[in-house]
MARKOL-437694 format. One line per field, with one value per residue (C-alpha): x, y, z; residue number from 1. Coordinates in steps of 0.5 Angstrom, whole numbers, plus 2048, in hexadecimal, padded with zeros to 3 digits. Layout:
<pts>
px: X, ...
py: Y, ...
pz: Z, ...
i: NUM, ...
</pts>
This chain:
<pts>
px: 809, 808, 80C, 80B, 80C, 80B, 809, 80A, 808, 80B, 809, 802, 7FF, 800, 808, 806, 809, 803, 806, 802, 803, 801, 802, 802, 806, 80B, 810, 811, 80C, 807, 808, 808, 801, 7FF, 801, 7FD, 7F7, 7F8, 7F8, 7F2, 7EF, 7F0, 7ED, 7E7, 7E6, 7E6, 7EB, 7EF, 7F6, 7F9, 7FF, 7FC, 7FB, 7F4, 7F4, 7F9, 7F4, 7EE, 7F2, 7F5, 7F0, 7F5, 7F9, 7F8, 7FB, 801, 805, 80B, 810, 80F, 815, 813, 812, 816, 815, 813, 811, 811, 80D, 80E, 80C, 80D, 813, 813, 819, 819, 81D, 81E, 820, 820, 81C, 820, 825, 826, 82A, 825, 827, 825, 822, 81F, 81A, 815, 80E, 80D, 813, 813, 80C, 80E, 814, 811, 80B, 806, 804, 803, 805, 805, 802, 803, 804, 7FF, 800, 7FB, 7FA, 7F6, 7F0, 7F1, 7F3, 7EC, 7E8, 7EC, 7EC, 7E4, 7E3, 7E7, 7E4, 7DD, 7DF, 7E2, 7DB, 7D7, 7DB, 7DA, 7D2, 7D2, 7D6, 7DB, 7E2, 7E7, 7EC, 7F2, 7EF, 7EC, 7F3, 7F6, 7F1, 7F3, 7FA, 7F9, 7F4, 7FA, 7FF, 7FB, 7F9, 800, 802, 7FC
py: 7DD, 7E0, 7E3, 7E0, 7E4, 7E4, 7EA, 7E9, 7EE, 7EF, 7EB, 7EB, 7EB, 7E4, 7E5, 7E1, 7E4, 7E4, 7E2, 7E3, 7E0, 7E3, 7DF, 7E5, 7EB, 7EB, 7EF, 7F6, 7FA, 7F5, 7F5, 7FC, 7FC, 7F6, 7FB, 801, 7FC, 7FA, 802, 803, 7FD, 7FF, 806, 803, 800, 804, 803, 7FE, 7FE, 801, 7FC, 7F5, 7EE, 7EF, 7F6, 7F2, 7EC, 7F1, 7F5, 7EF, 7E9, 7E4, 7E5, 7DF, 7DE, 7D9, 7D4, 7D7, 7D9, 7D5, 7D2, 7D5, 7DC, 7E1, 7E7, 7E8, 7EE, 7EF, 7F5, 7F8, 7FF, 803, 7FF, 7FA, 7F5, 7F2, 7EB, 7E9, 7E3, 7E0, 7D9, 7D3, 7D8, 7D7, 7DE, 7E4, 7EB, 7F0, 7F7, 7FB, 801, 806, 803, 80A, 80A, 803, 804, 80B, 808, 802, 805, 807, 80E, 80F, 814, 814, 81A, 81B, 814, 811, 80E, 810, 80E, 812, 80F, 80F, 816, 818, 815, 818, 81F, 81E, 81C, 822, 827, 824, 825, 82C, 82E, 82B, 82F, 835, 834, 832, 837, 832, 835, 830, 835, 831, 82B, 82F, 831, 82A, 828, 82D, 82C, 825, 826, 82B, 826, 820, 825, 826, 81F, 81D
pz: 7DB, 7E2, 7E7, 7EE, 7F4, 7FC, 800, 807, 80D, 813, 819, 81B, 822, 823, 821, 81A, 814, 80F, 808, 801, 7FB, 7F4, 7EE, 7E9, 7E8, 7ED, 7EA, 7ED, 7E8, 7EA, 7F1, 7F1, 7EE, 7F4, 7F9, 7F6, 7F6, 7FE, 7FF, 7FB, 7FF, 806, 804, 802, 809, 80F, 814, 810, 811, 80A, 80A, 80C, 809, 80A, 805, 800, 7FF, 7FF, 7F9, 7F5, 7F3, 7F2, 7F8, 7FE, 804, 804, 808, 807, 801, 7FB, 7F7, 7F0, 7F2, 7EF, 7F4, 7FB, 7FE, 806, 808, 80F, 811, 80B, 809, 803, 802, 7FB, 7FA, 7F3, 7F0, 7E9, 7E9, 7EB, 7EF, 7F6, 7F7, 7F8, 7F7, 7FC, 7FC, 801, 800, 803, 800, 7FD, 7FA, 7F7, 7F4, 7F1, 7EE, 7EB, 7E7, 7EC, 7EF, 7F7, 7FC, 803, 806, 80E, 80F, 80A, 804, 7FE, 7F7, 7F2, 7F4, 7FC, 7FB, 7F7, 7FD, 802, 7FF, 7FE, 805, 808, 804, 806, 80D, 80C, 809, 80F, 814, 810, 80F, 817, 819, 81C, 81F, 81C, 81A, 81B, 818, 812, 811, 812, 80D, 808, 808, 807, 801, 7FE, 7FE, 7FB, 7F5, 7F4, 7F4, 7F0
i: 1, 2, 3, 4, 5, 6, 7, 8, 9, 10, 11, 12, 13, 14, 15, 16, 17, 18, 19, 20, 21, 22, 23, 24, 25, 26, 27, 28, 29, 30, 31, 32, 33, 34, 35, 36, 37, 38, 39, 40, 41, 42, 43, 44, 45, 46, 47, 48, 49, 50, 51, 52, 53, 54, 55, 56, 57, 58, 59, 60, 61, 62, 63, 64, 65, 66, 67, 68, 69, 70, 71, 72, 73, 74, 75, 76, 77, 78, 79, 80, 81, 82, 83, 84, 85, 86, 87, 88, 89, 90, 91, 92, 93, 94, 95, 96, 97, 98, 99, 100, 101, 102, 103, 104, 105, 106, 107, 108, 109, 110, 111, 112, 113, 114, 115, 116, 117, 118, 119, 120, 121, 122, 123, 124, 125, 126, 127, 128, 129, 130, 131, 132, 133, 134, 135, 136, 137, 138, 139, 140, 141, 142, 143, 144, 145, 146, 147, 148, 149, 150, 151, 152, 153, 154, 155, 156, 157, 158, 159, 160, 161, 162, 163, 164, 165, 166
</pts>
């Protein structure tokens, strides 16, 4: 049996709330995996917003934009900024329970692993990529005598924090 869920993302530039429906794995542990896929998908596209309907759909093949809340969904996740509101109900019930989390806390509480460092949310995959990119840039600066001490120290601090987390 499938656990259906909808995911909404705050209002877009046109003032419309984008709602996404996914027929499978809508329970919190499944949603945590979907949110991690969203973060990974955003990192694959330069300048992509991490928490967005586009990144969510790109990372989750079964997700599709929908017209609104479906009567058969057991979970609804509303994301705005780095906060997620979780609404749940038993199939057929009209009453929803409600809980609010920071996105990082929700993912980590439901079987995922992410870390927020200096305002950016990382999964293990995105952390590995970020570390490699920062190390390459530091090496480039060293090889070419670029004076970027402040940026170098900042990158080294982020690298150390990510290694602690992952």
